[in-house]
Structure formats: structure tokens, C-alpha cells
C-alpha positions in Angstrom: -5.4 -20.6 30.8 -8.1 -20.0 33.3 -11.4 -18.8 32.1 -12.2 -15.3 33.1 -15.0 -13.0 32.0 -14.5 -10.0 34.3 -12.7 -7.8 31.6 -15.9 -7.1 29.7 -19.0 -8.5 28.1 -18.3 -8.2 24.4 -15.2 -7.7 22.3 -15.1 -7.1 18.5 -12.1 -8.0 16.3 -11.8 -6.4 12.9 -10.2 -9.0 10.6 -10.2 -12.8 10.5 -6.6 -13.2 9.4 -3.8 -14.6 11.6 -3.5 -11.5 13.9 -7.3 -11.3 14.3 -7.6 -15.0 15.1 -4.8 -14.7 17.7 -6.6 -11.8 19.3 -9.9 -13.6 19.3 -8.4 -16.6 21.0 -6.9 -14.5 23.8 -10.1 -12.4 24.2 -12.2 -15.6 24.4 -10.6 -16.2 27.9 -11.6 -12.7 29.2 -14.9 -11.7 27.6 -18.3 -13.3 27.7 -18.5 -13.0 23.9 -16.3 -12.2 21.0 -17.3 -11.3 17.5 -14.8 -11.4 14.6 -15.9 -9.4 11.5 -14.3 -9.6 8.1 -15.2 -8.0 4.8 -14.0 -11.0 2.8 -15.7 -14.3 2.0 -14.1 -16.9 4.3 -13.7 -20.2 2.5 -15.0 -23.5 4.0 -11.7 -25.2 3.2 -8.0 -24.3 2.9 -7.9 -22.1 -0.1 -6.6 -18.6 -0.9 -9.0 -15.7 -0.6 -9.2 -12.4 -2.3 -8.9 -10.3 0.8 -5.5 -11.8 1.7 -3.4 -11.6 -1.5 -0.2 -11.9 0.4 -1.3 -15.4 1.5 -0.3 -16.8 -1.9 3.3 -16.5 -1.0 5.7 -18.1 1.5 4.7 -17.7 5.1 6.7 -18.9 8.2 6.2 -18.7 11.9 9.5 -18.1 13.6 10.2 -20.4 16.5 9.2 -17.7 19.0 5.8 -17.3 17.4 5.4 -21.0 17.0 5.7 -21.6 20.7 3.2 -19.0 21.6 0.7 -20.1 19.0 1.0 -23.8 20.0 0.0 -22.8 23.6 -3.1 -21.0 22.5 -4.0 -23.6 19.7 -2.9 -26.9 21.2 -4.5 -28.9 18.5 -3.2 -26.8 15.6 0.0 -28.8 14.9 -2.0 -32.1 14.8 -4.6 -30.7 12.4 -2.0 -29.2 10.2 -0.2 -32.5 10.0 -3.4 -34.2 9.0 -3.8 -31.5 6.3 -0.4 -32.3 4.9 1.9 -29.9 6.8 5.6 -30.9 6.7 7.7 -30.2 9.8 11.1 -28.6 9.0 14.3 -28.6 11.1 15.8 -25.3 10.1 19.2 -26.4 11.2 19.4 -29.7 9.3 16.8 -29.5 6.5 17.2 -26.0 5.2 19.9 -25.3 2.6 20.5 -21.5 2.9 22.9 -19.5 0.9 23.4 -16.1 2.6 26.3 -13.8 3.3 28.3 -15.2 0.3 28.2 -18.9 1.4 26.1 -21.9 2.3 25.3 -21.9 6.0 26.5 -25.0 7.9 23.7 -27.4 8.6 23.2 -29.2 11.8 20.6 -31.4 13.6 18.3 -30.0 16.2 17.7 -26.5 14.9 14.6 -24.5 15.4 11.5 -26.3 14.1 9.0 -24.9 11.7 5.9 -25.8 9.8 5.9 -26.3 6.0 2.3 -25.4 4.9 0.5 -22.8 2.9 -0.8 -19.7 4.6 -4.3 -20.8 3.5 -4.0 -24.1 5.4 -2.6 -22.4 8.5 -5.3 -19.7 8.6 -8.1 -22.2 7.9 -7.1 -24.5 10.7 -6.7 -21.6 13.1 -10.1 -20.3 12.2 -11.6 -23.8 12.6 -10.3 -23.9 16.2 -11.6 -20.4 16.9 -15.0 -21.2 15.5 -15.4 -24.2 17.9 -15.3 -21.8 20.9 -18.7 -21.4 22.3 -18.3 -17.6 23.0 -16.8 -16.7 19.6 -18.7 -15.8 16.5 -17.1 -15.1 13.1 -19.1 -13.0 10.6 -17.9 -12.9 7.0 -18.6 -10.4 4.2 -19.4 -7.6 6.7 -17.3 -4.5 6.0 -16.6 -2.1 8.9 -17.6 1.5 8.0 -16.2 3.2 11.1 -16.0 3.6 14.8 -18.5 4.9 17.3 -17.5 6.8 20.5 -19.3 8.0 23.6 -20.5 11.7 23.5 -17.3 12.9 25.2 -15.2 11.0 22.6 -13.2 9.4 25.3 -14.0 5.8 24.5 -14.8 3.7 21.4 -18.1 2.0 22.2 -19.1 0.3 18.9 -18.3 -0.3 15.2 -20.5 0.6 12.3 -21.0 -2.4 10.0 -22.5 -2.7 6.5 -24.9 -5.7 6.4 -25.1 -7.8 3.2 -28.3 -5.9 2.1 -26.6 -2.6 2.5 -28.2 -1.5 5.8 -26.0 -0.1 8.5 -25.6 -1.9 11.9 -24.2 -0.6 15.1 -22.3 -3.4 17.0 -21.5 -2.4 20.5 -18.3 -3.5 22.2 -16.3 -3.0 25.4 -13.1 -3.4 23.4 -12.5 -3.2 19.6 -9.3 -4.7 18.1 -8.3 -3.6 14.7 -6.4 -6.5 13.1 -7.5 -5.6 9.5 -4.0 -5.6 8.0 -2.1 -3.1 5.9 -5.3 -1.7 4.6 -6.5 -0.6 8.1 -8.6 2.5 8.1 -8.1 3.3 11.8 -5.9 6.4 11.0 -8.7 7.9 8.9 -11.3 7.0 11.4 -9.4 8.6 14.3 -8.9 11.7 12.2 -12.6 11.9 11.4 -13.4 11.6 15.1 -11.0 14.5 16.0 -8.1 12.5 17.5 -5.7 13.1 14.6 -3.5 10.6 12.9 -0.6 8.6 14.3 2.9 9.3 13.2 4.2 6.8 10.7 7.7 5.4 10.2 8.2 4.3 6.6 11.0 2.3 5.0 10.7 2.4 1.2 11.9 -0.9 -0.2 10.0 -1.3 -3.5 9.8 -5.1 -2.9 7.8 -7.5 -5.1 7.2 -11.2 -4.4 6.3 -13.5 -7.3 5.3 -17.0 -6.3 4.3 -20.2 -8.0 3.3 -23.6 -6.8 5.1 -26.7 -8.2 4.6 -30.5 -7.7 7.6 -31.8 -5.7 9.8 -33.9 -8.0 10.0 -37.6 -7.4 13.8 -37.4 -6.8 14.0 -35.4 -3.6 17.0 -33.2 -3.0 19.0 -33.4 0.2 17.1 -30.4 1.6 13.5 -29.8 2.5 13.7 -26.0 2.2 16.0 -23.9 0.0 16.9 -20.3 0.3 19.2 -18.2 -1.8 19.9 -14.6 -0.8 22.2 -12.3 -2.7 24.6 -10.0 -0.9 24.1 -6.3 -1.4 24.3 -4.6 -3.8 22.5 -7.7 -5.2 18.8 -7.4 -4.8 17.3 -10.8 -5.5 16.4 -13.8 -3.4 14.5 -17.0 -3.7 12.9 -19.4 -1.3 11.4 -22.9 -1.8 9.2 -24.2 1.0 7.3 -27.5 1.1 3.5 -27.3 1.6 0.6 -29.7 1.8 -0.3 -31.8 -1.2 3.3 -32.9 -1.9 4.0 -29.5 -3.4 6.5 -26.6 -3.2 5.7 -23.0 -2.9 8.4 -21.1 -4.8 8.8 -17.4 -4.1 11.2 -15.1 -6.0 11.6 -11.6 -4.7 13.5 -8.5 -5.6 14.1 -5.0 -4.3 14.0 -1.6 -6.0 12.6 -2.6 -9.4 14.2 -6.1 -9.5 10.8 -7.7 -9.8 10.3 -11.2 -11.0 7.9 -11.5 -14.0 4.8 -13.7 -13.7 5.1 -15.4 -17.2 6.7 -18.9 -17.2 9.8 -17.9 -19.2 10.4 -14.8 -17.2 9.9 -16.6 -13.9 12.5 -19.3 -14.8 14.9 -16.7 -16.2 14.8 -14.8 -12.9 15.5 -18.0 -11.0 18.4 -18.7 -13.4 20.0 -15.3 -12.5 20.2 -16.1 -8.8 23.7 -16.2 -7.4 23.5 -20.0 -6.9 22.3 -22.3 -9.8 20.8 -24.9 -7.4 17.6 -22.9 -7.1 17.0 -22.9 -10.9 18.0 -26.5 -11.2 15.5 -27.4 -8.5 12.5 -26.0 -10.4 13.3 -26.1 -14.1 12.1 -29.7 -14.4 9.4 -29.5 -11.7 5.8 -29.5 -12.8 4.0 -26.2 -12.2 0.6 -26.4 -10.4 -1.0 -23.1 -11.3 0.1 -19.6 -12.5 2.6 -17.3 -10.9 1.2 -14.4 -8.9 2.9 -11.2 -7.8 2.4 -9.1 -4.6 4.1 -5.7 -4.2 5.3 -4.2 -0.9 6.3 -0.6 -1.6 7.3 0.0 2.0 7.5 -1.3 5.6 5.1 0.8 7.6 4.9 1.3 11.4 2.1 3.3 13.0 3.0 5.0 16.3 -0.3 5.0 18.1 1.7 5.0 21.3 2.8 8.6 20.6 -0.6 10.1 20.0 -1.6 12.9 22.3 -5.2 11.6 22.3 -6.1 8.0 21.9 -9.5 6.6 22.8 -10.1 3.9 25.4 -11.8 0.7 24.1 -9.6 0.4 21.0 -6.3 -1.3 20.2 -4.5 -1.9 17.0 -2.3 -4.9 16.2 -0.8 -7.1 13.5 -0.1 -5.5 10.1 -2.5 -2.7 10.9 0.0 -1.7 13.5 3.3 -2.6 11.8 3.7 -4.0 8.3 7.2 -5.5 8.2 9.3 -6.4 5.2 8.0 -10.0 4.6 11.4 -11.2 3.5 12.3 -11.6 7.2 9.2 -13.6 8.2 8.6 -11.4 11.2 4.9 -10.5 10.7 3.1 -13.5 12.2 5.5 -13.9 15.0 5.2 -10.2 15.9 1.4 -10.6 15.9 1.8 -13.4 18.4 4.0 -11.2 20.6 1.4 -8.5 20.5 -1.3 -11.1 21.5 0.9 -12.0 24.4 0.9 -8.4 25.5 -2.9 -8.4 25.2 -3.2 -11.6 27.3 -0.9 -10.3 30.0 -2.7 -6.9 30.3 -6.1 -8.5 30.5 -5.0 -11.0 33.1 -3.3 -8.4 35.2 -5.5 -5.4 35.0 -8.6 -6.0 32.9 -10.2 -3.1 31.1 -9.1 -0.4 33.5 -8.6 3.3 32.4 -5.5 3.6 30.4 -5.7 0.0 29.0 -5.6 1.0 25.3 -2.6 3.4 25.7 -0.7 0.9 27.8 -1.3 -1.8 25.2 0.0 0.3 22.4 3.1 1.3 24.3 3.9 -2.2 25.3 3.2 -3.6 21.8 5.4 -0.9 20.3 8.2 -2.0 22.7 7.8 -5.6 21.4 8.1 -4.4 17.8 11.2 -2.3 18.3 13.9 -5.0 18.0 12.4 -6.8 14.9 11.8 -3.4 13.3 15.4 -2.4 13.7 16.7 -5.8 12.6 14.7 -5.4 9.4 15.7 -1.8 8.9 19.4 -2.8 9.3 19.1 -5.3 6.5 17.1 -3.0 4.2 19.7 -0.2 4.7 22.3 -2.3 2.8 20.6 -1.1 -0.4 21.5 2.5 -1.2 18.1 3.0 -2.9 16.2 2.3 0.4 14.7 5.4 1.9 14.1 5.7 5.7 16.4 3.0 7.0 19.3 4.7 8.7 20.2 5.0 12.3 23.5 5.9 14.1 25.8 3.0 14.2 24.3 1.2 11.2 27.5 1.4 9.3 29.3 -0.7 11.9 26.4 -3.0 12.4 26.2 -3.8 8.6 29.9 -4.6 8.6 29.7 -6.7 11.7 26.6 -8.7 10.8 27.9 -9.3 7.2 31.0 -11.0 8.8 28.9 -13.0 11.2 26.9 -14.3 8.2 30.2 -15.3 6.5 31.1 -17.2 9.8 27.8 -19.1 9.5 29.3 -20.9 6.5 32.2 -22.1 8.6 31.2 -22.4 12.2 28.3 -24.5 13.5 28.3 -22.7 16.9 27.9 -19.3 15.2 25.1 -20.5 12.9 23.2 -22.0 15.9 23.4 -18.6 17.7 22.4 -16.8 14.5 19.3 -19.0 14.2 18.4 -18.2 17.8 18.5 -14.5 17.1 16.7 -14.9 13.7 13.9 -16.9 15.4 13.6 -14.2 18.2 14.5 -16.8 20.8 17.5 -14.9 22.0 18.6 -11.3 21.9 21.1 -10.2 19.3 23.6 -9.5 22.0 24.6 -13.2 21.9 26.3 -12.5 18.6 28.7 -10.3 20.5 30.2 -13.1 22.6 33.9 -12.5 22.9 34.7 -15.6 20.9 32.5 -14.4 18.0 34.0 -10.9 18.2 37.5 -12.4 18.0 36.5 -14.5 15.0 35.0 -11.5 13.2 38.1 -9.4 13.8 40.6 -12.1 12.7 38.8 -13.7 9.9 40.4 -13.5 6.5 
């Protein structure tokens, strides 16, 4: 990317997690200086931090997101490999039970990175910190936004310094990438703009994860996933991470939550529809205690629909849309939003209407993954807020496509392309697949 600084002199990013680091990387090409502020302590090595409790669970970049991130962070894959990351061929090395059968495995599937979220975030932050015009400030809570007298534009953020004093940090653009706990809805209401409309899908999901030492006798897979068909509500995933370890996540919807004690964790794994998951971990050596993270609902904020929205502010990442993490859409969606930011800054700079245009285009990028997640969540009758016209047919059709994935390599290849957001879902409606769906026993 060509260095440009004509968009503005200073940008502020709220949040130093993945979405915030993606934003900072893009902004560094268009602003003279960028400041990333985070209320959390940011560790000097790859370790979990209090301000990102979800980071203790399985995280994956889908192929679409991986390609975007690799362009902005060209040294990231090398540094992750040095840190112990394990490349994964999702066609050949992933054993996945879904739709009532084991998906056919094949060589040359979408590639992924097997690492902890802590290692990924640390290496991304290390690259951002090496940029001469980017500064990351830790343990600095944001207290609110500051606007011009006409309340047409956000001009600064109010920070709380370590000693308690308040600081006003001016900015030509403020990016809220502070995650699900974003306070932008409250701040906008306090400033007189009102709150955005919110779409909510109540899923009552809980993740319980534990790290294990990888056994000496390796199975014939690198990653293992077991997903129950509805009305079943349980799933499990084993992903390799650095340090010759597995991160094992057991999840359940609508009260089917995995306990954190050792006996309860193993018993939950034993109840999964396929015994291979339990057999994989029952003799493995634990490396720490199990931890739980609850996700009551998927939440999407519709800033693009607000009658009034200030210039100089955009919202992205989980602060904009918190997906059901079961589908691994969140980090890839953030990369898609960062692409929108990059394109707008390159084409137009900070012209009037920039903020509203960003929110509209970002919302458009989120629509397909949001509907895909909603469709899957709607399979559970207890889910609230996940119905659209045509979902009955789509549930029937996609369930049969999933069954085809255990029989037909061509179908599973296409399914993976849709899953990884590389191709539109329309490819699953090829006449040959439709015929197979209609005639399958």
C-alpha cells in the first residue's frame, strides 16, 4: 500500500484487540499519527489478559480473513510459526462430524493457523508497535466522546490517566473497536444523538475451554470438531496451539453448559454424539484449569440506520456486531470492515459523510454472515430473534447439503468455500447439488 497522509493528522482507536489492531494498521497508511488506547494491561508476551476473557477459547481466522490479514501483516505468518503456530489444512487435517456424519476429507482445502488468540494478538500488536507513526497506550480507560459545539463531529476522546486525571485527546477520526462492552450507544445518547437500533439473537451459549498437552501418539487429524444435529445443543472442538498443546472447547446452547470441574468437563465430552472426542482427551494431560465464557446473545448495532450520526466516528468489530462465536465469523468480519475502511480512505479521505458511508458499507459486509449464523441458530426452538421468511426451506436444504458433505468431496469443497467466506452461498445451489439434495435417500 502507498503511504498517504492526506486523510487527517491524527486518528484514535479505542481497543487494542484484533479489530483495533486491524484498524490501526489501515489508518497508519492514511494519517500522520495513530493512537491506540486500551483500558487493559497489555502483556509483553503471548499470554491471556483480563480484558479479553473470550481469548481463552478457540479462535480461527476463516480463509477470507486470513488473506486480508496476511496482506496488511506480511510478517505475521512467519512470526506465528516461530512462536509455535501449526498450519492446518481444513480439507485434509480436520476431522469434522456435522450434519449426522463425518465430512469427507481431501487435500488442498482452505488453510488456517493453529494458535492461541493470545499469540495471534501479541504478534499483531508487535507489528503495529513497530510502525513509526503508531502509539499504543495501555491502562487508559476512555470516559467518553467530545464533539464540536454544533454536535456535528466527534473531535476528541476523554481519557482517564493512571493517576485519575482526565485528558482530552483530539482526533480527526475516532474508531471504536472496544468489543462487546462498547459504550458508544450510551455516549451517543448522552450527546443527544439517540441510540442505534439493535438486532438480538438470544442463544444462551457458553464456552468451556481447557488446554491439554498433545499426546505422544498423534491421531490421524490435526483438528477435531463434533457438532450435534438439532435438537442436540452440544459441540466440541480441538485445535492445536503453540507449545505442542491442544485447546479444547466444549460449548452448549440454551442451558447445556459444560462445567469447569475436571469430572464435569470430561463427562460433557463423553456425552457428545461421537466418542472420538472423549477418547482424544481422557488420557491427555491437562495444562491448567477449565474456564467458561458466556454469550447470552448475538448482537448487531444498526448505526447505519440512525437519523443522526456524527462525523469523525466509526464503530467496528464486536462493538458493531458480536457474532455467535461457534461459526468463527468475528475476526474475519473485522477484517472485512477494515477493508471497507481502507477503500473509503483511499478513494475519498475524510470528506463529509465519511462516517455514515462507512457504517452503511460495513453493515452490508455483515449481512451475509449474520444471516448464515441466524439460520443455524434458528434450528433450536428456544432461540429468540432468529427467524426470517424462507428459513424453513433453508434449514431443510442446508441440512441435506451437510449430509452430502459426508458422501461427496465436490460438495464438501464447495461448502468449505462458503464457510470460509470465499464464495457466495449460491454455489450450493448448483443444479447438480440441487438434484442430489432432491434425490438423496
